[in-house]
C-alpha positions in Angstrom: 79.1 51.9 -4.3 76.1 50.1 -2.3 76.0 50.2 1.9 73.8 50.3 4.5 71.4 52.7 5.5 70.0 52.8 9.5 67.8 54.9 9.2 65.6 52.9 5.7 67.3 49.3 7.6 68.5 48.7 3.7 71.2 48.2 1.7 71.9 51.1 -0.9 73.4 52.8 -3.6 74.9 55.5 -2.1 74.9 59.0 -3.2 77.8 61.1 -3.7 80.1 59.0 -2.5 84.0 60.9 -1.5 86.8 58.8 -0.6 87.7 58.8 3.0 91.1 57.8 5.6 90.3 56.7 9.0 91.7 57.7 12.0 94.0 54.4 12.1 94.6 54.6 8.1 92.1 52.4 6.9 90.0 53.9 3.8 86.3 54.3 3.7 83.5 55.9 1.6 81.4 58.0 3.0 78.1 59.5 1.5 74.7 60.1 1.5 71.3 57.5 1.8 69.5 58.9 -1.4 66.0 58.4 -0.3 66.1 59.8 3.5 69.2 61.3 2.7 70.9 60.4 5.9 75.0 60.4 5.9 75.7 56.7 4.6 79.5 55.0 6.0 81.0 52.0 4.6 84.3 50.9 6.1 87.7 49.5 4.3 86.2 50.3 1.0 87.8 52.3 -2.0 85.4 55.3 -4.1 
């Protein structure tokens, strides 16, 4: 799954994406950037 890395300032393939649900009930995906190991988050995505 592709997401935007805030540290690298590029779209990258998310490493180890996991399905999460936000407080308002909407789906999201959370993972790690493979280059800089920064947390990545994509709202509205399903794994």
